[in-house]
FIGU-206910 format. One record per residue (C-alpha): residue number from 1; residue in three letters; x, z, y. Coordinates in steps of 0.2 Angstrom, whole numbers. Layout:
BEGIN
lumvex = NUM	lumpa = ALA	c1 = X	c3 = Z	c2 = Y
...
***
This chain:
BEGIN
lumvex = 1	lumpa = MET	c1 = 514	c3 = 331	c2 = 738
lumvex = 2	lumpa = GLU	c1 = 499	c3 = 342	c2 = 736
lumvex = 3	lumpa = SER	c1 = 482	c3 = 337	c2 = 744
lumvex = 4	lumpa = ASN	c1 = 482	c3 = 352	c2 = 755
lumvex = 5	lumpa = GLU	c1 = 499	c3 = 348	c2 = 762
lumvex = 6	lumpa = LYS	c1 = 494	c3 = 330	c2 = 765
lumvex = 7	lumpa = TRP	c1 = 479	c3 = 336	c2 = 775
lumvex = 8	lumpa = ASP	c1 = 489	c3 = 347	c2 = 785
lumvex = 9	lumpa = ILE	c1 = 501	c3 = 333	c2 = 789
lumvex = 10	lumpa = LEU	c1 = 486	c3 = 322	c2 = 793
lumvex = 11	lumpa = VAL	c1 = 478	c3 = 335	c2 = 805
lumvex = 12	lumpa = ASP	c1 = 495	c3 = 337	c2 = 814
lumvex = 13	lumpa = LYS	c1 = 498	c3 = 319	c2 = 816
lumvex = 14	lumpa = PHE	c1 = 480	c3 = 317	c2 = 823
lumvex = 15	lumpa = GLN	c1 = 481	c3 = 331	c2 = 835
lumvex = 16	lumpa = LYS	c1 = 498	c3 = 326	c2 = 842
lumvex = 17	lumpa = LEU	c1 = 490	c3 = 309	c2 = 846
lumvex = 18	lumpa = GLY	c1 = 476	c3 = 317	c2 = 855
lumvex = 19	lumpa = GLY	c1 = 462	c3 = 320	c2 = 842
lumvex = 20	lumpa = LYS	c1 = 454	c3 = 337	c2 = 838
lumvex = 21	lumpa = ALA	c1 = 452	c3 = 344	c2 = 821
lumvex = 22	lumpa = GLU	c1 = 447	c3 = 362	c2 = 822
lumvex = 23	lumpa = ASN	c1 = 444	c3 = 373	c2 = 808
lumvex = 24	lumpa = VAL	c1 = 441	c3 = 359	c2 = 795
lumvex = 25	lumpa = TYR	c1 = 448	c3 = 353	c2 = 779
lumvex = 26	lumpa = GLN	c1 = 442	c3 = 341	c2 = 765
lumvex = 27	lumpa = LYS	c1 = 437	c3 = 345	c2 = 748
lumvex = 28	lumpa = HIS	c1 = 425	c3 = 340	c2 = 734
lumvex = 29	lumpa = GLY	c1 = 407	c3 = 347	c2 = 736
lumvex = 30	lumpa = LYS	c1 = 390	c3 = 344	c2 = 728
lumvex = 31	lumpa = ASP	c1 = 389	c3 = 326	c2 = 736
lumvex = 32	lumpa = GLY	c1 = 407	c3 = 322	c2 = 733
lumvex = 33	lumpa = ARG	c1 = 421	c3 = 323	c2 = 745
lumvex = 34	lumpa = GLY	c1 = 417	c3 = 330	c2 = 762
lumvex = 35	lumpa = ILE	c1 = 422	c3 = 340	c2 = 777
lumvex = 36	lumpa = PHE	c1 = 421	c3 = 359	c2 = 776
lumvex = 37	lumpa = PRO	c1 = 425	c3 = 374	c2 = 787
lumvex = 38	lumpa = ILE	c1 = 441	c3 = 384	c2 = 784
lumvex = 39	lumpa = ASN	c1 = 434	c3 = 400	c2 = 791
lumvex = 40	lumpa = GLU	c1 = 415	c3 = 401	c2 = 790
lumvex = 41	lumpa = ALA	c1 = 415	c3 = 413	c2 = 805
lumvex = 42	lumpa = LEU	c1 = 422	c3 = 401	c2 = 817
lumvex = 43	lumpa = LYS	c1 = 415	c3 = 384	c2 = 824
lumvex = 44	lumpa = SER	c1 = 421	c3 = 368	c2 = 817
lumvex = 45	lumpa = ARG	c1 = 423	c3 = 352	c2 = 826
lumvex = 46	lumpa = ILE	c1 = 431	c3 = 334	c2 = 825
lumvex = 47	lumpa = PHE	c1 = 434	c3 = 324	c2 = 840
lumvex = 48	lumpa = ILE	c1 = 442	c3 = 307	c2 = 841
lumvex = 49	lumpa = PRO	c1 = 447	c3 = 299	c2 = 858
lumvex = 50	lumpa = SER	c1 = 444	c3 = 281	c2 = 861
lumvex = 51	lumpa = HIS	c1 = 462	c3 = 276	c2 = 860
lumvex = 52	lumpa = LEU	c1 = 462	c3 = 282	c2 = 841
lumvex = 53	lumpa = MET	c1 = 447	c3 = 271	c2 = 837
lumvex = 54	lumpa = ILE	c1 = 453	c3 = 256	c2 = 828
lumvex = 55	lumpa = ARG	c1 = 443	c3 = 240	c2 = 831
lumvex = 56	lumpa = ILE	c1 = 437	c3 = 232	c2 = 815
lumvex = 57	lumpa = ASN	c1 = 445	c3 = 215	c2 = 820
lumvex = 58	lumpa = ASP	c1 = 462	c3 = 224	c2 = 822
lumvex = 59	lumpa = ILE	c1 = 462	c3 = 229	c2 = 803
lumvex = 60	lumpa = TYR	c1 = 469	c3 = 218	c2 = 789
lumvex = 61	lumpa = LEU	c1 = 474	c3 = 219	c2 = 771
lumvex = 62	lumpa = LYS	c1 = 493	c3 = 220	c2 = 767
lumvex = 63	lumpa = ASP	c1 = 497	c3 = 221	c2 = 748
lumvex = 64	lumpa = ASN	c1 = 478	c3 = 226	c2 = 747
lumvex = 65	lumpa = LYS	c1 = 481	c3 = 241	c2 = 758
lumvex = 66	lumpa = LEU	c1 = 473	c3 = 243	c2 = 775
lumvex = 67	lumpa = ARG	c1 = 484	c3 = 241	c2 = 790
lumvex = 68	lumpa = ILE	c1 = 483	c3 = 238	c2 = 809
lumvex = 69	lumpa = LYS	c1 = 488	c3 = 221	c2 = 814
lumvex = 70	lumpa = GLU	c1 = 506	c3 = 220	c2 = 822
lumvex = 71	lumpa = ASN	c1 = 500	c3 = 210	c2 = 838
lumvex = 72	lumpa = THR	c1 = 489	c3 = 224	c2 = 844
lumvex = 73	lumpa = GLU	c1 = 490	c3 = 236	c2 = 858
lumvex = 74	lumpa = HIS	c1 = 491	c3 = 251	c2 = 846
lumvex = 75	lumpa = SER	c1 = 508	c3 = 261	c2 = 846
lumvex = 76	lumpa = ILE	c1 = 519	c3 = 263	c2 = 831
lumvex = 77	lumpa = ASP	c1 = 514	c3 = 281	c2 = 830
lumvex = 78	lumpa = ILE	c1 = 495	c3 = 276	c2 = 829
lumvex = 79	lumpa = LYS	c1 = 499	c3 = 263	c2 = 816
lumvex = 80	lumpa = ASP	c1 = 509	c3 = 275	c2 = 805
lumvex = 81	lumpa = PHE	c1 = 495	c3 = 288	c2 = 807
lumvex = 82	lumpa = PHE	c1 = 482	c3 = 275	c2 = 801
lumvex = 83	lumpa = LYS	c1 = 493	c3 = 270	c2 = 787
lumvex = 84	lumpa = PHE	c1 = 495	c3 = 288	c2 = 781
lumvex = 85	lumpa = TYR	c1 = 476	c3 = 291	c2 = 783
lumvex = 86	lumpa = GLN	c1 = 470	c3 = 276	c2 = 774
lumvex = 87	lumpa = ASP	c1 = 482	c3 = 278	c2 = 759
lumvex = 88	lumpa = ASN	c1 = 479	c3 = 296	c2 = 757
lumvex = 89	lumpa = PHE	c1 = 461	c3 = 300	c2 = 762
lumvex = 90	lumpa = SER	c1 = 450	c3 = 284	c2 = 764
lumvex = 91	lumpa = TRP	c1 = 453	c3 = 267	c2 = 757
lumvex = 92	lumpa = GLY	c1 = 467	c3 = 272	c2 = 745
lumvex = 93	lumpa = THR	c1 = 459	c3 = 287	c2 = 737
lumvex = 94	lumpa = GLY	c1 = 443	c3 = 281	c2 = 730
lumvex = 95	lumpa = GLY	c1 = 436	c3 = 272	c2 = 745
lumvex = 96	lumpa = ARG	c1 = 441	c3 = 254	c2 = 739
lumvex = 97	lumpa = GLU	c1 = 436	c3 = 258	c2 = 721
lumvex = 98	lumpa = THR	c1 = 419	c3 = 265	c2 = 725
lumvex = 99	lumpa = THR	c1 = 415	c3 = 250	c2 = 736
lumvex = 100	lumpa = GLU	c1 = 421	c3 = 238	c2 = 723
lumvex = 101	lumpa = SER	c1 = 411	c3 = 247	c2 = 709
lumvex = 102	lumpa = PHE	c1 = 395	c3 = 245	c2 = 720
lumvex = 103	lumpa = GLU	c1 = 398	c3 = 227	c2 = 724
lumvex = 104	lumpa = LYS	c1 = 402	c3 = 222	c2 = 706
lumvex = 105	lumpa = GLY	c1 = 386	c3 = 230	c2 = 701
lumvex = 106	lumpa = LEU	c1 = 376	c3 = 219	c2 = 714
lumvex = 107	lumpa = LYS	c1 = 386	c3 = 204	c2 = 708
lumvex = 108	lumpa = VAL	c1 = 379	c3 = 205	c2 = 690
lumvex = 109	lumpa = PHE	c1 = 361	c3 = 206	c2 = 696
lumvex = 110	lumpa = PRO	c1 = 352	c3 = 192	c2 = 687
lumvex = 111	lumpa = SER	c1 = 347	c3 = 177	c2 = 697
lumvex = 112	lumpa = ASN	c1 = 328	c3 = 181	c2 = 697
lumvex = 113	lumpa = LEU	c1 = 332	c3 = 199	c2 = 704
lumvex = 114	lumpa = LYS	c1 = 343	c3 = 192	c2 = 717
lumvex = 115	lumpa = LYS	c1 = 329	c3 = 179	c2 = 722
lumvex = 116	lumpa = LEU	c1 = 316	c3 = 193	c2 = 724
lumvex = 117	lumpa = ILE	c1 = 328	c3 = 204	c2 = 735
lumvex = 118	lumpa = LYS	c1 = 332	c3 = 189	c2 = 745
lumvex = 119	lumpa = GLN	c1 = 313	c3 = 184	c2 = 747
lumvex = 120	lumpa = TYR	c1 = 306	c3 = 201	c2 = 750
lumvex = 121	lumpa = MET	c1 = 321	c3 = 210	c2 = 759
lumvex = 122	lumpa = ILE	c1 = 330	c3 = 195	c2 = 767
lumvex = 123	lumpa = LEU	c1 = 346	c3 = 201	c2 = 759
lumvex = 124	lumpa = ASP	c1 = 356	c3 = 187	c2 = 751
lumvex = 125	lumpa = ILE	c1 = 368	c3 = 195	c2 = 738
lumvex = 126	lumpa = ASP	c1 = 376	c3 = 178	c2 = 734
lumvex = 127	lumpa = ASP	c1 = 379	c3 = 175	c2 = 752
lumvex = 128	lumpa = ARG	c1 = 386	c3 = 192	c2 = 754
lumvex = 129	lumpa = HIS	c1 = 399	c3 = 188	c2 = 740
lumvex = 130	lumpa = LYS	c1 = 405	c3 = 171	c2 = 746
lumvex = 131	lumpa = GLY	c1 = 424	c3 = 170	c2 = 749
lumvex = 132	lumpa = ASP	c1 = 439	c3 = 179	c2 = 743
lumvex = 133	lumpa = TRP	c1 = 434	c3 = 195	c2 = 733
lumvex = 134	lumpa = ASP	c1 = 447	c3 = 207	c2 = 741
lumvex = 135	lumpa = GLN	c1 = 441	c3 = 202	c2 = 759
lumvex = 136	lumpa = ILE	c1 = 423	c3 = 205	c2 = 753
lumvex = 137	lumpa = ILE	c1 = 427	c3 = 222	c2 = 748
lumvex = 138	lumpa = LYS	c1 = 437	c3 = 226	c2 = 764
lumvex = 139	lumpa = ARG	c1 = 422	c3 = 219	c2 = 774
lumvex = 140	lumpa = GLN	c1 = 409	c3 = 230	c2 = 765
lumvex = 141	lumpa = PHE	c1 = 421	c3 = 245	c2 = 766
lumvex = 142	lumpa = LEU	c1 = 423	c3 = 244	c2 = 784
lumvex = 143	lumpa = THR	c1 = 405	c3 = 239	c2 = 788
lumvex = 144	lumpa = ALA	c1 = 399	c3 = 255	c2 = 779
lumvex = 145	lumpa = ARG	c1 = 411	c3 = 266	c2 = 789
lumvex = 146	lumpa = GLN	c1 = 410	c3 = 258	c2 = 806
lumvex = 147	lumpa = PHE	c1 = 405	c3 = 267	c2 = 822
lumvex = 148	lumpa = HIS	c1 = 399	c3 = 258	c2 = 838
lumvex = 149	lumpa = PHE	c1 = 408	c3 = 263	c2 = 854
lumvex = 150	lumpa = LYS	c1 = 406	c3 = 254	c2 = 871
lumvex = 151	lumpa = ASN	c1 = 400	c3 = 238	c2 = 862
lumvex = 152	lumpa = LEU	c1 = 414	c3 = 238	c2 = 849
lumvex = 153	lumpa = SER	c1 = 414	c3 = 240	c2 = 831
lumvex = 154	lumpa = VAL	c1 = 427	c3 = 253	c2 = 827
lumvex = 155	lumpa = ILE	c1 = 434	c3 = 264	c2 = 813
lumvex = 156	lumpa = CYS	c1 = 436	c3 = 282	c2 = 817
lumvex = 157	lumpa = PRO	c1 = 449	c3 = 291	c2 = 806
lumvex = 158	lumpa = LEU	c1 = 444	c3 = 309	c2 = 801
lumvex = 159	lumpa = LEU	c1 = 427	c3 = 307	c2 = 809
lumvex = 160	lumpa = GLU	c1 = 421	c3 = 294	c2 = 796
lumvex = 161	lumpa = LEU	c1 = 425	c3 = 307	c2 = 782
lumvex = 162	lumpa = VAL	c1 = 410	c3 = 317	c2 = 788
lumvex = 163	lumpa = ASN	c1 = 395	c3 = 314	c2 = 777
lumvex = 164	lumpa = HIS	c1 = 377	c3 = 309	c2 = 782
lumvex = 165	lumpa = ASN	c1 = 363	c3 = 321	c2 = 781
lumvex = 166	lumpa = VAL	c1 = 345	c3 = 316	c2 = 787
lumvex = 167	lumpa = LYS	c1 = 342	c3 = 334	c2 = 793
lumvex = 168	lumpa = SER	c1 = 358	c3 = 335	c2 = 803
lumvex = 169	lumpa = LEU	c1 = 361	c3 = 331	c2 = 822
lumvex = 170	lumpa = PRO	c1 = 368	c3 = 315	c2 = 827
lumvex = 171	lumpa = PHE	c1 = 386	c3 = 313	c2 = 831
lumvex = 172	lumpa = VAL	c1 = 390	c3 = 315	c2 = 850
lumvex = 173	lumpa = ARG	c1 = 396	c3 = 301	c2 = 861
lumvex = 174	lumpa = THR	c1 = 405	c3 = 304	c2 = 877
lumvex = 175	lumpa = THR	c1 = 414	c3 = 292	c2 = 889
lumvex = 176	lumpa = SER	c1 = 430	c3 = 297	c2 = 881
lumvex = 177	lumpa = GLY	c1 = 426	c3 = 298	c2 = 863
lumvex = 178	lumpa = ILE	c1 = 415	c3 = 303	c2 = 848
lumvex = 179	lumpa = SER	c1 = 413	c3 = 321	c2 = 842
lumvex = 180	lumpa = THR	c1 = 404	c3 = 329	c2 = 827
lumvex = 181	lumpa = PRO	c1 = 388	c3 = 338	c2 = 833
lumvex = 182	lumpa = TYR	c1 = 390	c3 = 355	c2 = 843
lumvex = 183	lumpa = TYR	c1 = 385	c3 = 366	c2 = 828
lumvex = 184	lumpa = SER	c1 = 388	c3 = 385	c2 = 828
lumvex = 185	lumpa = GLN	c1 = 397	c3 = 392	c2 = 814
lumvex = 186	lumpa = MET	c1 = 394	c3 = 383	c2 = 797
lumvex = 187	lumpa = LYS	c1 = 394	c3 = 390	c2 = 780
lumvex = 188	lumpa = ASP	c1 = 392	c3 = 374	c2 = 771
lumvex = 189	lumpa = GLU	c1 = 399	c3 = 356	c2 = 773
lumvex = 190	lumpa = LEU	c1 = 399	c3 = 348	c2 = 790
lumvex = 191	lumpa = THR	c1 = 387	c3 = 333	c2 = 791
lumvex = 192	lumpa = HIS	c1 = 379	c3 = 322	c2 = 804
lumvex = 193	lumpa = SER	c1 = 366	c3 = 309	c2 = 804
lumvex = 194	lumpa = TYR	c1 = 371	c3 = 291	c2 = 804
lumvex = 195	lumpa = GLY	c1 = 355	c3 = 286	c2 = 813
lumvex = 196	lumpa = TYR	c1 = 338	c3 = 279	c2 = 808
lumvex = 197	lumpa = GLU	c1 = 338	c3 = 267	c2 = 792
lumvex = 198	lumpa = SER	c1 = 327	c3 = 266	c2 = 778
lumvex = 199	lumpa = SER	c1 = 332	c3 = 273	c2 = 761
lumvex = 200	lumpa = LEU	c1 = 333	c3 = 255	c2 = 753
lumvex = 201	lumpa = LYS	c1 = 343	c3 = 248	c2 = 768
lumvex = 202	lumpa = ARG	c1 = 355	c3 = 262	c2 = 768
lumvex = 203	lumpa = ALA	c1 = 357	c3 = 260	c2 = 749
lumvex = 204	lumpa = PHE	c1 = 362	c3 = 242	c2 = 751
lumvex = 205	lumpa = SER	c1 = 373	c3 = 246	c2 = 767
lumvex = 206	lumpa = TYR	c1 = 382	c3 = 261	c2 = 761
lumvex = 207	lumpa = GLY	c1 = 381	c3 = 262	c2 = 742
lumvex = 208	lumpa = PHE	c1 = 372	c3 = 279	c2 = 741
lumvex = 209	lumpa = PHE	c1 = 354	c3 = 286	c2 = 740
lumvex = 210	lumpa = SER	c1 = 347	c3 = 297	c2 = 754
lumvex = 211	lumpa = LYS	c1 = 329	c3 = 303	c2 = 756
lumvex = 212	lumpa = GLU	c1 = 326	c3 = 295	c2 = 773
lumvex = 213	lumpa = PRO	c1 = 311	c3 = 301	c2 = 783
lumvex = 214	lumpa = ILE	c1 = 304	c3 = 284	c2 = 788
lumvex = 215	lumpa = ILE	c1 = 299	c3 = 270	c2 = 776
lumvex = 216	lumpa = PHE	c1 = 297	c3 = 253	c2 = 784
lumvex = 217	lumpa = SER	c1 = 288	c3 = 237	c2 = 778
lumvex = 218	lumpa = LEU	c1 = 296	c3 = 223	c2 = 770
lumvex = 219	lumpa = PRO	c1 = 294	c3 = 206	c2 = 778
lumvex = 220	lumpa = PHE	c1 = 276	c3 = 199	c2 = 777
lumvex = 221	lumpa = SER	c1 = 265	c3 = 186	c2 = 785
lumvex = 222	lumpa = ILE	c1 = 246	c3 = 190	c2 = 784
lumvex = 223	lumpa = TYR	c1 = 232	c3 = 179	c2 = 791
lumvex = 224	lumpa = ILE	c1 = 218	c3 = 189	c2 = 798
lumvex = 225	lumpa = GLN	c1 = 203	c3 = 178	c2 = 794
lumvex = 226	lumpa = ASN	c1 = 190	c3 = 186	c2 = 805
lumvex = 227	lumpa = SER	c1 = 202	c3 = 185	c2 = 821
lumvex = 228	lumpa = GLY	c1 = 211	c3 = 169	c2 = 818
lumvex = 229	lumpa = ILE	c1 = 227	c3 = 179	c2 = 820
lumvex = 230	lumpa = GLN	c1 = 243	c3 = 178	c2 = 809
lumvex = 231	lumpa = LEU	c1 = 253	c3 = 194	c2 = 809
lumvex = 232	lumpa = ILE	c1 = 271	c3 = 192	c2 = 805
lumvex = 233	lumpa = CYS	c1 = 283	c3 = 206	c2 = 802
lumvex = 234	lumpa = LYS	c1 = 301	c3 = 203	c2 = 801
lumvex = 235	lumpa = GLY	c1 = 304	c3 = 218	c2 = 790
lumvex = 236	lumpa = LEU	c1 = 317	c3 = 226	c2 = 801
lumvex = 237	lumpa = ASP	c1 = 321	c3 = 245	c2 = 803
lumvex = 238	lumpa = ILE	c1 = 316	c3 = 251	c2 = 820
lumvex = 239	lumpa = ILE	c1 = 326	c3 = 265	c2 = 828
lumvex = 240	lumpa = ASN	c1 = 313	c3 = 271	c2 = 841
lumvex = 241	lumpa = ASP	c1 = 294	c3 = 271	c2 = 843
lumvex = 242	lumpa = LYS	c1 = 293	c3 = 256	c2 = 855
lumvex = 243	lumpa = ILE	c1 = 281	c3 = 242	c2 = 850
lumvex = 244	lumpa = ASN	c1 = 290	c3 = 226	c2 = 852
lumvex = 245	lumpa = VAL	c1 = 278	c3 = 211	c2 = 850
lumvex = 246	lumpa = ASN	c1 = 280	c3 = 192	c2 = 853
lumvex = 247	lumpa = LYS	c1 = 266	c3 = 180	c2 = 853
lumvex = 248	lumpa = ASN	c1 = 265	c3 = 162	c2 = 850
lumvex = 249	lumpa = GLY	c1 = 248	c3 = 155	c2 = 850
lumvex = 250	lumpa = SER	c1 = 239	c3 = 163	c2 = 836
lumvex = 251	lumpa = GLN	c1 = 254	c3 = 171	c2 = 828
lumvex = 252	lumpa = VAL	c1 = 259	c3 = 188	c2 = 832
lumvex = 253	lumpa = PHE	c1 = 277	c3 = 193	c2 = 828
lumvex = 254	lumpa = ILE	c1 = 283	c3 = 211	c2 = 826
lumvex = 255	lumpa = GLU	c1 = 301	c3 = 217	c2 = 822
lumvex = 256	lumpa = GLY	c1 = 296	c3 = 230	c2 = 810
lumvex = 257	lumpa = LEU	c1 = 282	c3 = 242	c2 = 805
lumvex = 258	lumpa = PRO	c1 = 284	c3 = 260	c2 = 799
lumvex = 259	lumpa = ILE	c1 = 272	c3 = 262	c2 = 784
lumvex = 260	lumpa = ALA	c1 = 276	c3 = 280	c2 = 778
lumvex = 261	lumpa = SER	c1 = 284	c3 = 296	c2 = 783
lumvex = 262	lumpa = ILE	c1 = 289	c3 = 311	c2 = 773
lumvex = 263	lumpa = ARG	c1 = 288	c3 = 322	c2 = 789
lumvex = 264	lumpa = ASN	c1 = 272	c3 = 317	c2 = 798
lumvex = 265	lumpa = SER	c1 = 261	c3 = 304	c2 = 790
lumvex = 266	lumpa = SER	c1 = 248	c3 = 304	c2 = 805
lumvex = 267	lumpa = VAL	c1 = 262	c3 = 296	c2 = 815
lumvex = 268	lumpa = ILE	c1 = 261	c3 = 281	c2 = 804
lumvex = 269	lumpa = LYS	c1 = 243	c3 = 278	c2 = 807
lumvex = 270	lumpa = SER	c1 = 244	c3 = 281	c2 = 825
lumvex = 271	lumpa = TYR	c1 = 258	c3 = 269	c2 = 827
lumvex = 272	lumpa = PHE	c1 = 248	c3 = 255	c2 = 818
lumvex = 273	lumpa = ASN	c1 = 232	c3 = 259	c2 = 828
lumvex = 274	lumpa = GLU	c1 = 242	c3 = 258	c2 = 844
lumvex = 275	lumpa = LEU	c1 = 249	c3 = 241	c2 = 839
lumvex = 276	lumpa = ILE	c1 = 232	c3 = 235	c2 = 836
lumvex = 277	lumpa = ILE	c1 = 225	c3 = 241	c2 = 852
lumvex = 278	lumpa = ARG	c1 = 239	c3 = 235	c2 = 863
lumvex = 279	lumpa = ASN	c1 = 238	c3 = 218	c2 = 857
lumvex = 280	lumpa = LYS	c1 = 220	c3 = 217	c2 = 857
lumvex = 281	lumpa = LEU	c1 = 219	c3 = 211	c2 = 838
lumvex = 282	lumpa = LEU	c1 = 201	c3 = 210	c2 = 837
lumvex = 283	lumpa = ASN	c1 = 190	c3 = 210	c2 = 821
lumvex = 284	lumpa = ILE	c1 = 204	c3 = 218	c2 = 811
lumvex = 285	lumpa = PRO	c1 = 197	c3 = 224	c2 = 794
lumvex = 286	lumpa = ASN	c1 = 195	c3 = 242	c2 = 791
lumvex = 287	lumpa = ASP	c1 = 206	c3 = 241	c2 = 776
lumvex = 288	lumpa = PHE	c1 = 220	c3 = 231	c2 = 784
lumvex = 289	lumpa = PHE	c1 = 233	c3 = 244	c2 = 784
lumvex = 290	lumpa = SER	c1 = 229	c3 = 247	c2 = 766
lumvex = 291	lumpa = ILE	c1 = 232	c3 = 228	c2 = 763
lumvex = 292	lumpa = ILE	c1 = 249	c3 = 230	c2 = 771
lumvex = 293	lumpa = LYS	c1 = 253	c3 = 246	c2 = 761
lumvex = 294	lumpa = ASN	c1 = 248	c3 = 238	c2 = 744
lumvex = 295	lumpa = TYR	c1 = 258	c3 = 222	c2 = 748
lumvex = 296	lumpa = ASN	c1 = 273	c3 = 233	c2 = 750
lumvex = 297	lumpa = LEU	c1 = 270	c3 = 243	c2 = 735
lumvex = 298	lumpa = SER	c1 = 268	c3 = 228	c2 = 724
lumvex = 299	lumpa = ARG	c1 = 284	c3 = 220	c2 = 730
lumvex = 300	lumpa = ARG	c1 = 294	c3 = 236	c2 = 728
lumvex = 301	lumpa = LYS	c1 = 287	c3 = 238	c2 = 710
lumvex = 302	lumpa = GLU	c1 = 291	c3 = 220	c2 = 706
lumvex = 303	lumpa = ILE	c1 = 309	c3 = 223	c2 = 711
lumvex = 304	lumpa = SER	c1 = 309	c3 = 241	c2 = 702
lumvex = 305	lumpa = GLU	c1 = 304	c3 = 233	c2 = 685
lumvex = 306	lumpa = LYS	c1 = 318	c3 = 221	c2 = 686
lumvex = 307	lumpa = LEU	c1 = 330	c3 = 235	c2 = 690
lumvex = 308	lumpa = ASN	c1 = 325	c3 = 245	c2 = 676
lumvex = 309	lumpa = LEU	c1 = 332	c3 = 232	c2 = 664
lumvex = 310	lumpa = LEU	c1 = 349	c3 = 236	c2 = 671
lumvex = 311	lumpa = ASP	c1 = 361	c3 = 251	c2 = 670
lumvex = 312	lumpa = ASN	c1 = 376	c3 = 251	c2 = 682
lumvex = 313	lumpa = TYR	c1 = 381	c3 = 261	c2 = 697
lumvex = 314	lumpa = SER	c1 = 372	c3 = 249	c2 = 709
lumvex = 315	lumpa = SER	c1 = 356	c3 = 247	c2 = 700
lumvex = 316	lumpa = ARG	c1 = 354	c3 = 266	c2 = 699
lumvex = 317	lumpa = VAL	c1 = 357	c3 = 269	c2 = 717
lumvex = 318	lumpa = ILE	c1 = 345	c3 = 255	c2 = 722
lumvex = 319	lumpa = SER	c1 = 332	c3 = 261	c2 = 709
lumvex = 320	lumpa = GLN	c1 = 333	c3 = 279	c2 = 717
lumvex = 321	lumpa = ALA	c1 = 329	c3 = 272	c2 = 734
lumvex = 322	lumpa = ILE	c1 = 315	c3 = 260	c2 = 729
lumvex = 323	lumpa = ASN	c1 = 306	c3 = 273	c2 = 718
lumvex = 324	lumpa = TYR	c1 = 308	c3 = 286	c2 = 732
lumvex = 325	lumpa = GLU	c1 = 300	c3 = 273	c2 = 744
lumvex = 326	lumpa = ILE	c1 = 286	c3 = 269	c2 = 731
lumvex = 327	lumpa = ASP	c1 = 282	c3 = 287	c2 = 729
lumvex = 328	lumpa = SER	c1 = 282	c3 = 290	c2 = 748
lumvex = 329	lumpa = ILE	c1 = 270	c3 = 275	c2 = 752
lumvex = 330	lumpa = SER	c1 = 258	c3 = 280	c2 = 738
lumvex = 331	lumpa = GLU	c1 = 255	c3 = 297	c2 = 746
lumvex = 332	lumpa = ILE	c1 = 249	c3 = 289	c2 = 762
***
């Protein structure tokens, strides 16, 4: 069966079950497989209702193929649709192989590199790869493609085929489902933004490199001698401009800290100054932000040097992300 014929069957099944796939088809573009408009003069849209979203916990491996568990509320038609979709457009047509290639690359990172990544990024590759290998690949595959809807982690067939682009609008959540952004006519590939995440974190989470607009600090603990304060950053990516701070005696804890922006570098300094003022961190050295910046540069360069000794799919993706972040931080 030709791929176009399979796509027509998929869309027909999807729409009969209540989904919408208007003026779209899948093909290979400059960034690999993606979703494109059939007619550039018409609007394109994918909408998936909540009843077609499949909970992560309802998915299992059968003969190394993704299936919906039997004892779930999903109808036979939805299970058949999910089977056809996974076998012909997602897991079974490159999704599993790409995920496994990335994880195999991480697995052979030398122990000293894994130690640095764990220490500086709080990401334990050995712990990530504990257990049955097929289950590990399934988990990483689903985690990279999951959506969050009404406090549930779900897979959204068809919608998850839409690629990420930092310059795109986010997908649209409603009470009844999730839709691609409300774009006017599209000449090129349909994309949406997966949300805020640093290039480095996205590389480890999704297995691809993307020039994300914000770079966040790695974890650090710095004692500010003149003030008697120890500033501790957990190294998380933050999704808004709220300054969340916890204090415990002389220790000040922050979730994350933006340290570079490719769109507006002045925002970074403003955020840091607001953090200092709000928490009355007195006697902060004038060069304190530079100390944090240089710490982040040196740690990233240390990891980059180790990555340069490798040459596999994973090391290349991570190298792209970390070198992009080094260049962005250096420009501040």
